[in-house]
Biopython code that builds the backbone (N, CA, C, O; Angstrom):
import numpy as np
from Bio.PDB.StructureBuilder import StructureBuilder

atoms = [
    (1, "MET", "N", (-2.479, 13.415, -0.384)),
    (1, "MET", "CA", (-1.923, 14.672, 0.105)),
    (1, "MET", "C", (-2.436, 14.942, 1.520)),
    (1, "MET", "O", (-3.629, 14.803, 1.793)),
    (2, "ILE", "N", (-1.550, 15.318, 2.390)),
    (2, "ILE", "CA", (-1.891, 15.587, 3.783)),
    (2, "ILE", "C", (-2.540, 16.958, 3.887)),
    (2, "ILE", "O", (-1.973, 17.955, 3.440)),
    (3, "LYS", "N", (-3.728, 17.007, 4.475)),
    (3, "LYS", "CA", (-4.425, 18.283, 4.609)),
    (3, "LYS", "C", (-4.751, 18.619, 6.061)),
    (3, "LYS", "O", (-5.472, 19.577, 6.339)),
    (4, "TYR", "N", (-4.220, 17.829, 6.973)),
    (4, "TYR", "CA", (-4.480, 18.071, 8.384)),
    (4, "TYR", "C", (-3.500, 19.085, 8.949)),
    (4, "TYR", "O", (-2.347, 19.169, 8.527)),
    (5, "GLU", "N", (-3.988, 19.852, 9.914)),
    (5, "GLU", "CA", (-3.140, 20.822, 10.597)),
    (5, "GLU", "C", (-2.054, 20.080, 11.368)),
    (5, "GLU", "O", (-2.318, 19.057, 12.000)),
    (6, "MET", "N", (-0.833, 20.602, 11.311)),
    (6, "MET", "CA", (0.281, 20.042, 12.068)),
    (6, "MET", "C", (0.902, 21.145, 12.908)),
    (6, "MET", "O", (1.186, 22.236, 12.414)),
    (7, "ILE", "N", (1.107, 20.846, 14.176)),
    (7, "ILE", "CA", (1.797, 21.774, 15.070)),
    (7, "ILE", "C", (3.199, 21.214, 15.275)),
    (7, "ILE", "O", (3.364, 20.077, 15.716)),
    (8, "ILE", "N", (4.202, 22.018, 14.953)),
    (8, "ILE", "CA", (5.592, 21.558, 14.966)),
    (8, "ILE", "C", (6.389, 22.421, 15.938)),
    (8, "ILE", "O", (6.325, 23.650, 15.887)),
    (9, "TYR", "N", (7.136, 21.772, 16.819)),
    (9, "TYR", "CA", (7.961, 22.518, 17.768)),
    (9, "TYR", "C", (9.190, 21.703, 18.145)),
    (9, "TYR", "O", (9.229, 20.484, 17.973)),
    (10, "TRP", "N", (10.187, 22.401, 18.661)),
    (10, "TRP", "CA", (11.420, 21.768, 19.114)),
    (10, "TRP", "C", (11.264, 21.359, 20.575)),
    (10, "TRP", "O", (10.741, 22.126, 21.383)),
    (11, "SER", "N", (11.710, 20.165, 20.911)),
    (11, "SER", "CA", (11.699, 19.678, 22.291)),
    (11, "SER", "C", (13.134, 19.523, 22.775)),
    (11, "SER", "O", (13.874, 18.671, 22.282)),
    (12, "ASP", "N", (13.525, 20.348, 23.743)),
    (12, "ASP", "CA", (14.864, 20.217, 24.339)),
    (12, "ASP", "C", (15.000, 18.867, 25.038)),
    (12, "ASP", "O", (16.057, 18.238, 24.991)),
    (13, "GLU", "N", (13.933, 18.435, 25.679)),
    (13, "GLU", "CA", (13.954, 17.171, 26.420)),
    (13, "GLU", "C", (14.243, 15.987, 25.494)),
    (13, "GLU", "O", (15.020, 15.096, 25.837)),
    (14, "ASP", "N", (13.610, 15.987, 24.321)),
    (14, "ASP", "CA", (13.783, 14.883, 23.370)),
    (14, "ASP", "C", (14.902, 15.135, 22.362)),
    (14, "ASP", "O", (15.326, 14.218, 21.658)),
    (15, "GLN", "N", (15.378, 16.380, 22.294)),
    (15, "GLN", "CA", (16.373, 16.774, 21.301)),
    (15, "GLN", "C", (15.882, 16.407, 19.891)),
    (15, "GLN", "O", (16.605, 15.824, 19.083)),
    (16, "ALA", "N", (14.624, 16.775, 19.637)),
    (16, "ALA", "CA", (14.001, 16.464, 18.347)),
    (16, "ALA", "C", (12.850, 17.427, 18.107)),
    (16, "ALA", "O", (12.326, 18.045, 19.034)),
    (17, "TYR", "N", (12.464, 17.539, 16.827)),
    (17, "TYR", "CA", (11.251, 18.269, 16.480)),
    (17, "TYR", "C", (10.073, 17.331, 16.707)),
    (17, "TYR", "O", (10.131, 16.149, 16.368)),
    (18, "ILE", "N", (9.015, 17.868, 17.278)),
    (18, "ILE", "CA", (7.804, 17.103, 17.555)),
    (18, "ILE", "C", (6.690, 17.659, 16.669)),
    (18, "ILE", "O", (6.552, 18.871, 16.506)),
    (19, "VAL", "N", (5.906, 16.753, 16.105)),
    (19, "VAL", "CA", (4.757, 17.152, 15.288)),
    (19, "VAL", "C", (3.511, 16.556, 15.922)),
    (19, "VAL", "O", (3.435, 15.348, 16.148)),
    (20, "GLU", "N", (2.541, 17.407, 16.204)),
    (20, "GLU", "CA", (1.252, 16.960, 16.706)),
    (20, "GLU", "C", (0.196, 17.247, 15.637)),
    (20, "GLU", "O", (0.242, 18.273, 14.958)),
    (21, "VAL", "N", (-0.753, 16.323, 15.504)),
    (21, "VAL", "CA", (-1.851, 16.485, 14.545)),
    (21, "VAL", "C", (-3.134, 16.528, 15.375)),
    (21, "VAL", "O", (-3.734, 15.486, 15.638)),
    (22, "PRO", "N", (-3.557, 17.724, 15.790)),
    (22, "PRO", "CA", (-4.652, 17.836, 16.747)),
    (22, "PRO", "C", (-5.983, 17.246, 16.277)),
    (22, "PRO", "O", (-6.789, 16.825, 17.107)),
    (23, "GLU", "N", (-6.227, 17.207, 14.993)),
    (23, "GLU", "CA", (-7.501, 16.693, 14.485)),
    (23, "GLU", "C", (-7.576, 15.164, 14.540)),
    (23, "GLU", "O", (-8.660, 14.593, 14.421)),
    (24, "LEU", "N", (-6.437, 14.505, 14.719)),
    (24, "LEU", "CA", (-6.386, 13.048, 14.803)),
    (24, "LEU", "C", (-5.849, 12.686, 16.190)),
    (24, "LEU", "O", (-4.635, 12.689, 16.394)),
    (25, "PRO", "N", (-6.718, 12.377, 17.135)),
    (25, "PRO", "CA", (-6.297, 12.135, 18.521)),
    (25, "PRO", "C", (-5.141, 11.140, 18.638)),
    (25, "PRO", "O", (-5.182, 10.038, 18.092)),
    (26, "GLY", "N", (-4.119, 11.565, 19.364)),
    (26, "GLY", "CA", (-2.957, 10.710, 19.619)),
    (26, "GLY", "C", (-1.969, 10.628, 18.480)),
    (26, "GLY", "O", (-0.983, 9.896, 18.573)),
    (27, "CYS", "N", (-2.206, 11.359, 17.409)),
    (27, "CYS", "CA", (-1.333, 11.300, 16.233)),
    (27, "CYS", "C", (-0.171, 12.271, 16.414)),
    (27, "CYS", "O", (-0.352, 13.489, 16.399)),
    (28, "MET", "N", (1.033, 11.705, 16.586)),
    (28, "MET", "CA", (2.242, 12.496, 16.795)),
    (28, "MET", "C", (3.418, 11.819, 16.106)),
    (28, "MET", "O", (3.412, 10.609, 15.881)),
    (29, "ALA", "N", (4.425, 12.618, 15.776)),
    (29, "ALA", "CA", (5.657, 12.089, 15.187)),
    (29, "ALA", "C", (6.807, 12.965, 15.655)),
    (29, "ALA", "O", (6.603, 14.014, 16.266)),
    (30, "ASP", "N", (8.029, 12.511, 15.354)),
    (30, "ASP", "CA", (9.191, 13.330, 15.678)),
    (30, "ASP", "C", (10.264, 13.135, 14.619)),
    (30, "ASP", "O", (10.139, 12.287, 13.736)),
    (31, "GLY", "N", (11.313, 13.929, 14.722)),
    (31, "GLY", "CA", (12.431, 13.811, 13.802)),
    (31, "GLY", "C", (13.584, 14.673, 14.267)),
    (31, "GLY", "O", (13.386, 15.648, 14.993)),
    (32, "LYS", "N", (14.792, 14.314, 13.849)),
    (32, "LYS", "CA", (15.982, 15.087, 14.242)),
    (32, "LYS", "C", (16.050, 16.426, 13.515)),
    (32, "LYS", "O", (16.665, 17.373, 14.006)),
    (33, "THR", "N", (15.414, 16.506, 12.340)),
    (33, "THR", "CA", (15.331, 17.770, 11.612)),
    (33, "THR", "C", (13.857, 18.100, 11.392)),
    (33, "THR", "O", (12.987, 17.236, 11.510)),
    (34, "TYR", "N", (13.596, 19.357, 11.073)),
    (34, "TYR", "CA", (12.230, 19.805, 10.792)),
    (34, "TYR", "C", (11.640, 18.988, 9.648)),
    (34, "TYR", "O", (10.508, 18.511, 9.732)),
    (35, "GLU", "N", (12.414, 18.832, 8.581)),
    (35, "GLU", "CA", (11.949, 18.101, 7.402)),
    (35, "GLU", "C", (11.649, 16.640, 7.725)),
    (35, "GLU", "O", (10.644, 16.092, 7.271)),
    (36, "GLU", "N", (12.524, 16.013, 8.510)),
    (36, "GLU", "CA", (12.326, 14.617, 8.880)),
    (36, "GLU", "C", (11.056, 14.464, 9.721)),
    (36, "GLU", "O", (10.302, 13.506, 9.548)),
    (37, "ALA", "N", (10.826, 15.408, 10.628)),
    (37, "ALA", "CA", (9.640, 15.344, 11.479)),
    (37, "ALA", "C", (8.365, 15.447, 10.643)),
    (37, "ALA", "O", (7.412, 14.704, 10.875)),
    (38, "VAL", "N", (8.343, 16.355, 9.681)),
    (38, "VAL", "CA", (7.165, 16.517, 8.824)),
    (38, "VAL", "C", (6.960, 15.270, 7.958)),
    (38, "VAL", "O", (5.830, 14.814, 7.785)),
    (39, "LYS", "N", (8.040, 14.724, 7.421)),
    (39, "LYS", "CA", (7.947, 13.505, 6.612)),
    (39, "LYS", "C", (7.398, 12.350, 7.456)),
    (39, "LYS", "O", (6.515, 11.617, 7.009)),
    (40, "ASN", "N", (7.919, 12.192, 8.671)),
    (40, "ASN", "CA", (7.450, 11.144, 9.563)),
    (40, "ASN", "C", (5.979, 11.344, 9.918)),
    (40, "ASN", "O", (5.225, 10.377, 10.024)),
    (41, "ALA", "N", (5.575, 12.593, 10.098)),
    (41, "ALA", "CA", (4.176, 12.883, 10.415)),
    (41, "ALA", "C", (3.269, 12.442, 9.271)),
    (41, "ALA", "O", (2.181, 11.918, 9.511)),
    (42, "GLY", "N", (3.703, 12.649, 8.036)),
    (42, "GLY", "CA", (2.915, 12.209, 6.888)),
    (42, "GLY", "C", (2.667, 10.710, 6.923)),
    (42, "GLY", "O", (1.557, 10.248, 6.660)),
    (43, "LYS", "N", (3.712, 9.954, 7.249)),
    (43, "LYS", "CA", (3.577, 8.491, 7.350)),
    (43, "LYS", "C", (2.632, 8.108, 8.486)),
    (43, "LYS", "O", (1.790, 7.224, 8.330)),
    (44, "ILE", "N", (2.777, 8.776, 9.627)),
    (44, "ILE", "CA", (1.953, 8.460, 10.794)),
    (44, "ILE", "C", (0.486, 8.802, 10.529)),
    (44, "ILE", "O", (-0.406, 8.067, 10.952)),
    (45, "ILE", "N", (0.233, 9.904, 9.840)),
    (45, "ILE", "CA", (-1.147, 10.266, 9.487)),
    (45, "ILE", "C", (-1.764, 9.173, 8.620)),
    (45, "ILE", "O", (-2.897, 8.756, 8.856)),
    (46, "GLU", "N", (-1.023, 8.712, 7.622)),
    (46, "GLU", "CA", (-1.529, 7.641, 6.749)),
    (46, "GLU", "C", (-1.834, 6.387, 7.563)),
    (46, "GLU", "O", (-2.874, 5.758, 7.369)),
    (47, "GLU", "N", (-0.937, 6.025, 8.468)),
    (47, "GLU", "CA", (-1.140, 4.845, 9.309)),
    (47, "GLU", "C", (-2.326, 5.034, 10.251)),
    (47, "GLU", "O", (-3.087, 4.095, 10.487)),
    (48, "TRP", "N", (-2.487, 6.244, 10.791)),
    (48, "TRP", "CA", (-3.614, 6.533, 11.673)),
    (48, "TRP", "C", (-4.922, 6.312, 10.924)),
    (48, "TRP", "O", (-5.841, 5.678, 11.442)),
    (49, "ILE", "N", (-5.001, 6.835, 9.705)),
    (49, "ILE", "CA", (-6.217, 6.707, 8.897)),
    (49, "ILE", "C", (-6.469, 5.244, 8.535)),
    (49, "ILE", "O", (-7.605, 4.778, 8.627)),
    (50, "GLU", "N", (-5.434, 4.515, 8.127)),
    (50, "GLU", "CA", (-5.582, 3.095, 7.791)),
    (50, "GLU", "C", (-6.115, 2.299, 8.989)),
    (50, "GLU", "O", (-7.005, 1.462, 8.836)),
    (51, "THR", "N", (-5.572, 2.562, 10.165)),
    (51, "THR", "CA", (-5.997, 1.852, 11.367)),
    (51, "THR", "C", (-7.453, 2.188, 11.702)),
    (51, "THR", "O", (-8.235, 1.302, 12.045)),
    (52, "ALA", "N", (-7.811, 3.468, 11.602)),
    (52, "ALA", "CA", (-9.193, 3.871, 11.883)),
    (52, "ALA", "C", (-10.153, 3.181, 10.919)),
    (52, "ALA", "O", (-11.225, 2.736, 11.329)),
    (53, "GLU", "N", (-9.778, 3.087, 9.632)),
    (53, "GLU", "CA", (-10.618, 2.407, 8.640)),
    (53, "GLU", "C", (-10.783, 0.934, 8.989)),
    (53, "GLU", "O", (-11.888, 0.398, 8.919)),
    (54, "GLU", "N", (-9.684, 0.276, 9.366)),
    (54, "GLU", "CA", (-9.734, -1.141, 9.727)),
    (54, "GLU", "C", (-10.633, -1.393, 10.932)),
    (54, "GLU", "O", (-11.301, -2.424, 11.009)),
    (55, "LEU", "N", (-10.648, -0.454, 11.867)),
    (55, "LEU", "CA", (-11.442, -0.596, 13.078)),
    (55, "LEU", "C", (-12.869, -0.064, 12.909)),
    (55, "LEU", "O", (-13.680, -0.150, 13.831)),
    (56, "GLY", "N", (-13.165, 0.478, 11.742)),
    (56, "GLY", "CA", (-14.501, 1.016, 11.482)),
    (56, "GLY", "C", (-14.792, 2.314, 12.212)),
    (56, "GLY", "O", (-15.948, 2.648, 12.468)),
    (57, "ARG", "N", (-13.742, 3.039, 12.542)),
    (57, "ARG", "CA", (-13.916, 4.312, 13.252)),
    (57, "ARG", "C", (-14.046, 5.469, 12.267)),
    (57, "ARG", "O", (-13.565, 5.403, 11.136)),
    (58, "GLN", "N", (-14.699, 6.515, 12.718)),
    (58, "GLN", "CA", (-14.887, 7.703, 11.898)),
    (58, "GLN", "C", (-13.556, 8.444, 11.745)),
    (58, "GLN", "O", (-12.791, 8.573, 12.701)),
    (59, "ILE", "N", (-13.297, 8.923, 10.539)),
    (59, "ILE", "CA", (-12.080, 9.684, 10.265)),
    (59, "ILE", "C", (-12.468, 11.153, 10.145)),
    (59, "ILE", "O", (-13.245, 11.514, 9.262)),
    (60, "PRO", "N", (-11.939, 12.002, 11.019)),
    (60, "PRO", "CA", (-12.288, 13.426, 10.965)),
    (60, "PRO", "C", (-11.872, 14.052, 9.638)),
    (60, "PRO", "O", (-10.815, 13.738, 9.090)),
    (61, "GLN", "N", (-12.719, 14.939, 9.136)),
    (61, "GLN", "CA", (-12.376, 15.698, 7.934)),
    (61, "GLN", "C", (-11.440, 16.830, 8.330)),
    (61, "GLN", "O", (-11.622, 17.437, 9.386)),
    (62, "PRO", "N", (-10.438, 17.128, 7.498)),
    (62, "PRO", "CA", (-9.549, 18.245, 7.810)),
    (62, "PRO", "C", (-10.353, 19.548, 7.906)),
    (62, "PRO", "O", (-11.221, 19.811, 7.073)),
    (63, "LYS", "N", (-10.061, 20.346, 8.908)),
    (63, "LYS", "CA", (-10.778, 21.598, 9.109)),
    (63, "LYS", "C", (-10.211, 22.737, 8.272)),
    (63, "LYS", "O", (-10.889, 23.736, 8.034)),
    (64, "GLY", "N", (-8.990, 22.589, 7.836)),
    (64, "GLY", "CA", (-8.381, 23.669, 7.060)),
    (64, "GLY", "C", (-7.745, 24.719, 7.953)),
    (64, "GLY", "O", (-7.442, 24.466, 9.119)),
    (65, "ARG", "N", (-7.554, 25.875, 7.398)),
    (65, "ARG", "CA", (-6.841, 26.948, 8.068)),
    (65, "ARG", "C", (-7.582, 27.464, 9.295)),
    (65, "ARG", "O", (-8.803, 27.624, 9.278)),
    (66, "LEU", "N", (-6.832, 27.720, 10.352)),
    (66, "LEU", "CA", (-7.400, 28.321, 11.544)),
    (66, "LEU", "C", (-7.722, 29.787, 11.285)),
    (66, "LEU", "O", (-7.023, 30.459, 10.528)),
    (67, "MET", "N", (-8.758, 30.266, 11.902)),
    (67, "MET", "CA", (-9.111, 31.669, 11.753)),
    (67, "MET", "C", (-8.264, 32.558, 12.662)),
    (67, "MET", "O", (-8.146, 33.760, 12.425)),
    (68, "TYR", "N", (-7.674, 31.966, 13.702)),
    (68, "TYR", "CA", (-6.807, 32.684, 14.623)),
    (68, "TYR", "C", (-5.821, 31.723, 15.238)),
    (68, "TYR", "O", (-6.009, 30.509, 15.163)),
    (69, "ALA", "N", (-4.787, 32.238, 15.837)),
    (69, "ALA", "CA", (-3.812, 31.373, 16.499)),
    (69, "ALA", "C", (-3.493, 31.925, 17.866)),
    (69, "ALA", "O", (-2.688, 31.344, 18.594)),
]
sb = StructureBuilder()
sb.init_structure("model")
sb.init_model(0)
sb.init_chain("A")
sb.init_seg("    ")
for serial, (resi, resn, name, xyz) in enumerate(atoms, 1):
    if name == "N":
        sb.init_residue(resn, " ", resi, " ")
    sb.init_atom(name, np.array(xyz, "f"), 0.0, 1.0, " ", f" {name:<3s}", serial, name[0])
structure = sb.get_structure()
């Protein structure tokens, strides 16, 4: 289950929804619909974690809910 914060927004330039995962540096995904973008982000998060494990890098723990936005 994905527990990392995701920031989701529409990009006019890309004509797609963009998902950023701030707790995992460089982890981003996109999709033509909101649902597709979130689904793609789930896959990318899993791949990010797998790659970090293979390289012996530390995997950040999810911080949970922000206290403010």
